[in-house]
N, C-alpha and C positions, 0 to 999 in steps of 0.2 A: 420346723422344716419338714414337710412331708417327704416320703420316699417315692421315687418314681416307680419302684417295683411293687408298691402296695396301693392298689386302687381303693377308693372309699368303701366299695362293697365288701372287699376282703377285710378291711379293718372292722367294719360293722359285724361281719360274721365271727370275728375273734372276741368281741366284747364280752361274751358269756363263757369263754373258754379259758383254761389255765394250763400252764406247763408245770407239773409237779415233779419234785425229785423223789425217787423211790428210796434212796439211801439216806441214812442219818447224815446231816451236814452240820457244819460248824457255824456258830454265830448267834445272832438275836432271833428269838422265836416270833415270827410275824404271823403265823397261823396256817400257812400252806404246807410247811415242812416240819419235821421233827429235828430237835437239836439235842446233843448230848451235854450241853453246858447250861448252867443256871445264870441268870442275869443277862447282861448284854454288853457289847463293846461298841466303840464309836471310832470313826476316822475323820480326820480333818477335811473340811469342805471348802471354807473361804473365810476372809476377814470382813468385818463391818465396823464402822465407827462406834466408839464407846458412847453409850447413852446413860443418863442418870438412872440409878437403880440396878445397873448391870453388876454382876458379881465380879470382884477384882480377880478371882482365881482364873477367869477366862481371858484376862488381858494378856496380850502377846508382848512381853517385856522386851524381847529382842527387837521387834518392830518399833517399839517406843524409843529404844536406844538409838535407832537409826533415823527416826523421823521426828522425835519429840511429840508424837501424837499417840493417843490411846486408841488401840484397835482390839476388838473382841474376836477371839477365835471361835468360829462356828463349826459344828460337827454334824455329821449325818450318822444315823445308826447303821452299823454293819448288818446287812440283811443275813438271814439264815442260809441263803444260797448265792453262790457266785458261779456264774456260767461263762464258759469260754467258747465262743463260736469260731471254729476253724474253717475258713472258706478257701477252697482250692481255686487259684487263679492261673493255673498252668495252661499251656497252649491247647492241650486236648479238650479243655473245657469250652473252647470257642466253637466246637462243632454243633451244628443243629440242622435238622432236616425239616423242621416244622416251624411253628410260630415263635418258639423260644429256643435259644441255644442252651446247652447245659449250664453255661455260666450265668445266663439270665435267670434260669430257673433256680439255680443255687443262690443267686443274689436275692431273689424274692424270698426264699426260705430263710436265709440269714436275717433279712430285714424283719420278717414276721416274728422270728424267735426273739430278736432284740426287743421288738415292740411288746410282745407278751411278757417277757421277763421284767422289763422296767415298769410296765403298767401295773404288775402285781407286786412292785416294790422289791424285787430281787435285783441283783447286780448282773449286768451283761457286759462282756468284753469281746473283742474281736481280734483274730489273727488272720492275716492274708498270707498265703504261701504258694510257692511253686516248688523250686528246688531248695528253697530255704524260706524262713519266715521273713516276709517283706515289710510287714507293718503290724504293730501290736498296740491295741487300746486296752488298758487294764479294766477289769470289771468295775462298773459304778452303777448306782441305782437311781440317780437323779434324772428327772424327766428330760431336762435339757440335753442330756448326754446322747439321746437318740439322734439328734441332728448331726453330731460328730460321727456316730457310727454309720448313719445313712450316707454322709458325705464321702467317707472312706470307701464304702462299697461302690458308690456310683462313680468314683474317680478311678477305681481299679479296672484293669483290662488284662485279659490273658496274654502272657508273653513269653514265659520261660518254660524249660522242661520240668518234668515231675521228679521229685525225690521224696515221696510221701513218707516212707519209713523213717528217713533221716529227720524230716521235719517233726514227725510225731514224737520221736525221742527228745528232740530239742525242746519242743513245747512242754512235754511232761517234766523236764528238768526246770523249766521256768515257772511252772504252776505249783506253788508251795502249799496252798490251802485247799483242802478237800472240797470238791464241788461237782458241777456238771460240765462235761465236755461234749460239745456238739460238733461233729465232723461232717462237712458237706463236700462231696468229691465224687469224681467218676472212678476213683481208686485204680487208675491205670498205672500200676506198678506191680512188682513181684508180690503176689498175695501173701506168701509166707512171711516176707519181711514186713509188709504192712500190718499183718496180724501181730507181730512182735511189738510194733509201735503201739497198737491199740491196747495190747496187754500191759504195756508200761503204765498207761493210765489206770487200768484196773488194779494193778499191783499197788499203786499209790492211793487206792481206795476212792478214785473218782468214779462217778457214774458216767458211762459212755453211750452216746447216741450217734449212730452212723447213718447218714443218708447217702445212699449209693445211687447216683444219677446215671441213667443210660438213655441214649436216644433210640427211638424205635428202629431206625435204619441200622444202628449198631447191632441190634438184636436180630433183625430179620434178613439183612443184607438183600433187600428186595430191589436190586438193580438188574438191568437187562443189557445185553450186548457186551461189547468189550469196554472195560472200565480201567482207568488208571487211578489207583488208590495212593494217596500221599499221607505219610505219617506227619501229623501236625507238629510233632516235637522234634523228630530227627530229619524231617523233609525227605526221607527215603520214599521212592516211588516204586510201585509194583503194578504191572499191567496184567490183567486177567479177565476171565469171563466168570462173573459171580455164580452163574448156574452150575459150573463145574466144581466149585469149592463150597457152595452154600451149606450142604449137609455137614461136612467136616468142620466148617467154621462154627456152625451153630452148636455142634457137640462140644467143641472146645470152649465156646463162650458159656454154655450151660455149666460146664465143669468149673469154670472161673467163678460164676455166680453162686454155685452150690458150695464151693469152698468157703466163701465169705459167710453165707447163710448158716452153714453147719458149724463152722469154727467159732463164729461170733456167739451163736447159741451156747456152744459148749463152754465158753468163757464168760457167759453172762453179760455180753455186750449187746445192746439193743440195735439190731440191724434192720434197716428199712430200704428196700429196693424201690426206686421210683423211676418210671419211664416218663420222659419229658412231654409226651403227648397226653398225659393224664392231667385233667383239670387241676390247676394249682390249688385253688380254694378247696376243692373236694378232697384232694390228697392230704392237705394240712389238717382240715377239720376231722377227717377220718382218723388220722394218727392221734390227734389230741383226745378225741372221744374214746378211742380204744385204750389209750394210756390211762385215762381217768378211771376206766372200769377195772384196771389192775389193782387199784388201791382198796 
């Protein structure tokens, strides 16, 4: 099942690119990442009927006891990297002044990262959140899993308020194995509290990638005349003339962005600010090439 957010030209541009983990991760050594362990482990994938020559040690005797038929337990190797993609589906993400809303842009990013990870035989999982985690797909590396991830992203729609900091702590408590955490959001919440949530992942030794999405109108406030602004989450309305507040607004917004940029850098969190009028393919390719040069 193809993703409606990934056009064929974007998939083609990703064919020779990889998403590598910078930190040491746990599991089987597949070539892209370093592992602190020797050997490898496996996790259950599915059953298949027993065939002559199959080893009896892989027979599922519990299934035999229920069905009186022999079935073999098949396993897939646990990859050396498990990635969790956290996608913000709160109300504020539905804003868009151009060709794509923040949610559409975020969904394209999430779909692209899932495609990259599973294509390189790493495991990708998905968490959809607003004021709490709404859907969780645990990381898996089988190619057919992409369809399930795409379907969940495409069925999602912005709807509730934001509680990013609460969600990040909850997610960190659910992720027990060290790996990669990718957060795609407009980060419209108290920055100091969001940072605490991001640091929770770092404390647990996950590598954290943050993609902070902002619409160009949110940055420029390039409206004219008398405008009524409505908060997409609280529905509060304010009538004003943007020309009178533009300078003050932009100063406060820049402080908001600078806080994330500086504090994420100080705590070794990979922070990426993306304006949604930036060509999606170009933004993604630029990030992956820049990241590859860091190794």
